[in-house]
Structure formats: structure tokens, C-alpha cells
N, C-alpha and C positions, 0 to 999 in steps of 0.2 A: 575632711571638711568639718568646719566647726558646726556642731548641731544647731547653735543659735542662728547661724546664717540661713540654714534650711527653714527654720521656723519663721525667720524674719522675712524671707523673700518668697516663700511658697504661697503665692496668691494666684487667683485666676488670671490668665493672660493668653493672648493670641499666639498662634504658631507662625504667623507672618509669611504665609505663602503668597500674600498680596498686601499692599498698602494702598488705600485704606482697606481694612479687613471688612469682610462681607456685611457684618451688622451695621457698619457705618457708611455703606453705600447710600448715595442720595438718589434713590430709585425714582422719586417723583420728578426729578429733573432730566431723566433719561428716556429716550425714545428709540425705536428701532431704526429710524432714519439717522439719528445721531451715531448709532453703532455702525451703520453702513458707511457713513461719511468718514468715521474714524478709521475703520479697518482698511478702507480703500486708500486713504491718504498714506497710511503706514505701508501698505502693500506697494504703492507706486514709488515710495521713497527707498524701500529696502529689499524688494523681491530679487532684483537682479544682483545686488551686492551680497546679501546674507541669506536670502531665502526665508521660508516660513516653517514653523513647527505645527504639527498636528497632534492633538490628544484625542483619542477615540475611546469613549466610555462604553464598555460592554457589560451590562448590569446584572446578568443572570448568574445565580448561584444555586446549586442543588440543595444546600443546607445553610443555615444561619450560624455564622461564627459570632459569639456574643461579645467579642471585644471590638468588633468592626464598626467604624463610623461612616462607611462609604454608602452611597446611594445604590441600592441593589433590589432585585426582584427574585424572590426564592421560588424555584420551580424545578421539577424534574422532567417537564415536558419540553423536549428539544425541538418540537415543531415551531417554537417561538423564534428560532434562529433565523430562518429565511426572511420573515417579515422585517425583522430588526435590521438585518444587513441591507435590505432594499431601502429601508428608511434612511439609514446613515448615508448610503450612496446618493440618495435623492437630496439630502441636506448638502452634501459636498457639491452636487451639481448646481444647487441654487447659489452657492458661493462662487463656483467657477463661471457661472453666467454673468456675474458682476465683475470678476477680475478682468482688467484690460489686457492681460496676457497670461500665458501658462504659468501657474505657480511653480516655484523652485522649492522642492521639498528638502529641507535640511534635517528634519527630525520627525519621527513618528513614534508615539508611545501608545500601546494598548493597555488600558487599565480597567478596573472593574470595582465591584463584581468579580467575576472569574472569566478572563479572556479565553482560557482553555476549556470553558464550558462549550464553546463553539467548536464544531468539527474542523479538521484541517482543510476540508474542501470549502467550507463557508468562509474561513479566514482567508483562503486564497482568493475567493470571489471578492471579498472586501478589499484586500490590499491591491489586487490587480485593478479593481474598479477605481480606487483612489489614484493609482499611478498612471492609469490610462489617460488621465486629463492633466498630468503633471510632468515636469522635468525633475530629475533627482540630482541633488548636489553631489559632487564627487566625494566629499568628506561627510556624507550623511551618517546619522546614527538612528537606527531603528531598534526599538526595545519593547519588551512585553513582560507582563506579570504572569507567572505560571504557578498553578496550584500543584504541588508535588503529588497529590492523590490522583489527579486526572490528566496531567500532562503526559502525553505519549511520545515515543520517539518520533512518530510521524508528525506530531505537532512541531517538535523542535526542528526536524529536517525541512518540513514545509516552509516554516517561517525563515529559516536560514537561507533557503533557496530564493526567498523573496527579498533578501537583503538584511535580515535581522542578525545582529551580532551581539546583542546584550539581552540578558534575561535575568529577572529577579524572582526568587522563590520565597514564598511566605513560610517561615519556619515557626516563629513565635517562641516556643519552648518545647523541649522534649519530655518533660515530666507528664506522665499519664494523668496524674491528678489535676494538673493545670489544664491539660488538653481537654479533659472531661468537663471542667468548669466552663471553658470557653467554647465548647462544642466543636472542637477541631482535632479529632483523633487522627494523628498523622505520624506513623512510625518513622524512625531514622532511616530505615531501609528505603522508604519511598523517596526521601530527600536525596539520599546517596545515589540512587538509581538515576534520577533525572539530572543530577549534577554531573555524573560521569558521562551520561549521554551527551549533554551539552558540550562538555570538553571534547569528547570523541568527534562530534560533528564539526567543531571548530569555532564555537562562540568565544569571542575575545574578552568578554567581561561577564562574569557570573556573580550575581549578588544574592545574599541571603538576608531576609528581614527577621530580626529578633526583637522581642518586646520584653521590657522589664516592668515590674509593678503589677503583674497579672494576679488574679485571685489565687491564693494558696501558694504562690511562688516563694521559694526560699533562696538563700544565697547559694546553697549547694546546687539547686536547680539551674540557676543562671550560669554558674561556672561549668557545670556538666554540659549544658547546651553549647557554651562557647568552645569547650574542648571537642565536642562532637563536630561542631561547625568547622573548627580549625583542621580537623582530620580530612575534611573534604576540600580544603584550600580554595574557597571562593576568592575572587579578586577584590571584592568590596562587600560591605554589609552595612545595613542600617540597624541601629540599636535604639529603638523607639521607647519613649515613655508611654505606658498605657494611659490613655485618657479616659478616666472614669466619669462619664457624663450621662448617667441614666435619665436625667431630666430632659435631655434632648433625644436620646435614642429609644426611649420607651422600654418595653419589656425585653428588648434585645440584650440589655445589660443588667437584667434583674434575675439572672439564673443563679445568683449567689448573693450573699449578704455583704453590706458595706464593710463590715469588720473582717471579711475574708481578703480584702484588698490591702497590700502593704502600703503604708503611708509615711510621709515625712522622712525622718532620719533612716528608718528601716528601708524604705523604698530607695532612698539616695545611696545607701550602702550597696544595694544591688547594682546600681549604675557605676559607682566608683570602683568597686572590686571587679566588676565586669570590664571596665575600661582598662584597668591595670593588666588584666589577663589578655585583652586584645592587643595592648601595646607590646606585651611580652611575645605575642605571636606575630609581630611585625606590622600590625595595622596602625595607621596614622589617622588621627582625628581630623576630619574634614567638615568644617561648618558644624551645624547642630545635628546630632544624632547619627552622623555618618562617619564611616571609617573605610580606609582603602589601603591596599598594598602599593608599594612604589611603582609597580609596573602598570597600575590601572590608570585609565585616562582621567578619572576624577581627581586622583592625587596630583597628576601632572597639571591638570587645569587649575587646581588650587594653588600649586606652586607658582604658576605663571600669572596669578591674579585674574584668571578668566572664568572662575566658577560663577554660575548663575543660579537663581532660585525663582521658581514660579509655581503655578498651581499643580505642576507635576512633582514638585519638590526640587531637590538639587539636580542640576543638569550641566553638562559640559558644553552644551550648545546654547548660545545666547542670540536668539532672534527676537526682534521687537514684536513681531506678529506671531501669535499662537492661536490657531483656530481650534476650538473644542467641538467635536462632533459627538452626537449621541445624547441620550437623555441625561440631564443635570450637568453636562459639561460646561466648563467656564472657558471663555475666550479672552484674550488679552492683546490689545493693539498698542500697548505701552501708555497711551493717553486715555484708554477706556477699557472697562471690563464688561462682559456680557455673559449671563448664564442662561442655558437652555431650560426649557420646561422640566420640572423634576418628577412629574407623574407621567408614566409611560404613555397612557392613553391621550393625555394632553399633547405630548410630543408628537405622536402619530397624527392627531387631529390638525395640528398646525402645518405639518408637512402635506397633508391632504389638501390644504388650502394654498399650497405652494408658497408658504411663508417660512423664512428662516426662524426656527422655533425658540427664539430667546424670549424670556418673560421679565427679566430685570437686568439692571446694570448700573454702571457708575461712570461718569466723565471726570477724569482727574483734572483738578485745577493746578495752577502753577505751584502752590504750596505742597499739594499732594505729591507732585513729581519730585520735588526736592527731598521731602521726607522719605519717599520711596527709595531714592538713591542711597540715603544714609542707612536705612534699615537693611537694604541689600548688601551694602558694604560690610556692615557689622555681621550679618548672617553668613556672608560668603568669605570674608577676609579677616574677621575679628578686629576690624578697625575702621574708622571713618574720619574724614577731615572736612573742615569748612573754610579752608584757606582760600579757595577759589570763590569769586563772587557768586557764581551760579550754584554754589552749595550753601549759601548763607540764607537765613530767614530771621525775621524780627525776634522770635522767641528763643534764639540760640543761647542767650545768657541764662534764661530760665532752665533750659535743658541741662546746661553745664552745671548749674547750681544743684539740680536734682541728682546729677551723677556724682557729686562730691562725696556723698555718704557711701556710695558704692566704691569710690576710690579709697576712702578711709578703711573700708572693709577688705581692701586688697583685690577687688574684682576687676579693676581697670586702672589705667594710667591716663591722666589728662595732661597734655602738653599744649603748647601754643597752637590753637586751632585744630586740635586732633585728639581723639581718644583711641586707646589700644586696649583690647581685652586681654587680661592676664590668663595664665593657665588656670589659676584658681577661679577666675570668673567665667570660664567657658560653660559650666553647668547653669549659669544664670543669664545666658545670652538673651532669652526672651524678656527678662526683666530689664536688661540694658536697652533693648529695642523699645520697650514700653516708655522709657524716658523721652524718646523722640516722637512718640505717637500723640500728636497734638489733638486729633479727633477724640481719642480715648480720654485725654486730660480734660477736654472741654465738656464732655458728656459721659460721665462714668455710668456704666450700665446699672439699671435698677434691679435686674435679676442676673443670675449667674449665666453668662453666655459661653465662657471659655473653660477649658480644663486647667488644672493647677500647673504652674510653671516648673515646679521642681519634681 
């Protein structure tokens, strides 16, 4: 990659798990009643045909990983498990009371925090409680995030017996120096153990999450981590760029100095060389930050043009309605977003009042929906078209004009009513999406809200 391109395009930008992005939600125009009307309309239109997705946020962690940007509560007191499970099931019950029929569950994802902070018994109570009021789609996909240090064989077997077939393990990097800096001491042995257990039990998709650009991380660290990862043969993996945003995350990302974090061309070399190593090991690039073997469902979904992206990241399941349960979770009805209370005590308080605990949201207008489709197309298929009338919007000529410079730099190709991202342009996918982001164009942030794009 040309060093000048990194310097030119390395600017703050969204990761586009939604459009509009959260800082541009029109919260003042949103009410709980609007959310109810929106999710019920989508439910009635799609439940029987495609079902719904559930994201369940399990926020507790025993220690703080300083690279993490998730909403979490640090504690070693496991007596917090039971009240939280009861709260999530109550929230689900409040939704089920409003649904006109039993929901058809197409997808469940347990995220965090650390889902495996919870005991297998409590996870059983949670999932059985969810499924007791639901029907399960024949081609459902249940997945969870496992911490290699505390995921037991009983966790894996219990969730497998409940219908889970996909698990992702957070690896980050195997260098002890890097692990110490991010407060995530995790030996290779632990990752190997849980990976082999998952294979033995019968999980059909095992993923490892790797991160480049971490403090003190070198190219040798990245290549060694990929070599060790390849020896365990996961089906897919994420290769994330570390988002250094200490102004948002407070002291959690101040356990090291800014100069300890690889930047610009040095950081990009970690990605480019890592990507070459992944390709040599048979991993195909799928969307942004994700790679999969040909046998994995994510690769197959990408090949068919069916890959989707939402607040859970990339998914092979495309349901218009995704209900987020648990503190800080975000729900999506396709025409509206809603986020739950972010403070645990506020979340409990709202449920005690028999209220669905959302505290902010956004209603998508017609323009939002068009731009959302374009950004999803770019993120999931590396191309988008405005040939059809329903994909056109008044500012399209301005967007194309803004993309011309990227075309001159070889990052994309513009043809009649269509753009296609080139191989050279894939690392700049967030920048390309930003050209379509009309809300960002109209109101540039006065302070830094986003991590750097490169």
C-alpha cells in the first residue's frame, strides 16, 4: 500500500454497524411508543416468513481488558448472575406480551462483557426461558462469545445441547508483552483447549478474534499469532483494528502511553502482512475485518450475496427485526433503532416499573433507509448500485463526485450507476462508506467521536 494513501485517508470515521450512526440519532424525535409501533409493524410483516434475531448482552467481567470498548461491569461477585438473568427474562416477557403471536427465533447471540462469566446452569435458565415463549426456526443460528480463560467444557456442552453451533473466542494477540499491556493474560494453551473441546463436541463454526495495532505489538507478534491461530484451524476469524479512543473509554485505555500504540503506516503494515499470511492459510476476506474458510457459512453467505451487517457485526442471518435484551443492548426494526439503559441500576429500575428499558433511539426517514442500503451493500458485498429508482437520492451526483478522487487513487471503480471496491480499496472501506454518509457531511463532529479508519 502506498504510504501516502494511509496518511491521506487515515481520518476518524464510523464502523457502520448502523446507519445513521449513534451520534446522529435524532433522539428528541423518538418516543417509547414510536419504538413499540415500529417493532410491532415489522414483527407482523416478517415473523412468519423470516423470524427475528435476539442479541443478549451479558455485561459482567472479572477483570478489565484495556483494549475493550464494550459496556461492562467489572466484578468477581457471581451472586450478580441470578438477578440479571431474571431481569433479562422479564424484559423478554414484556416484549412477548406485546407480540400478537409467538416469535419465531432465527438467531440468538450472547455477547458481553463475558457471557461465560455466567454458570452453565444460569445460561440454561436464560435460554430455556427465552425459548419457552418462542418457536425456533429450522435453520436457526445460535452463537456466543467465549473467554478462553473461563469457558469450561460444561459451558460448551450445555450451550450445544441448547442449540448453539457457533462460538467465537477472543484471542487478540499471543505476545506476553502485549497481553500485559491490555490486561488480558491468556496463554495459547487455554485457547487450544477450548477450541479442541468445541470441535470435539460438534460446533460447526469456531471463530477467533484477533486485533492488530495493539500497544507494543510488532509485525513478528502478529505473524506469530496468526501462525498459532492457523495451527488450531478455526473456521473463521475477525482481524480487527484496535480502536484507540481513550477520550471515550476513560482510564480503561490509559494503561500505556500513546506512543506505545502502532500508528499509520506501521499499523497498516501489521494488517497487510497479516492479511497475506491469512490468505496463504486459505482464509478469504469477507467484508471488513472478517475472514473465513470456504467451508464456513459466512464465506458461503458472502458468495451468495446474502451477508448482512448489524449491531452484532457481520451475520449470515438477515432478519429485519433484531431485539436487544440486557443493559445497553440496541434493537433494530429496520425502520427504527432503540437502545436500552446503559447503567445497570437504571436498567433494573425500568424493569421494576414494568417498562421496556429503552432510553434513546432513532426513527429512520426515507433518505436514511436508502443510504443504509448503500452502506450495507458496500460493507457486505464491496459494491453498490443506484440503477433502481428506490436506490436513488438527490445528492447522488455529489457522492459520486466525492468518490472520484478515490477512483483516481485506485480504491474503487465507478461505472454507470454503480461503484465497485477494488482489492486495493478494501482497507479503506470505511472511508468509502463515509462518502455516502449524508448526516456526517451535513454536520461534521466538533470533537473526535470515532476511531481512525486505517
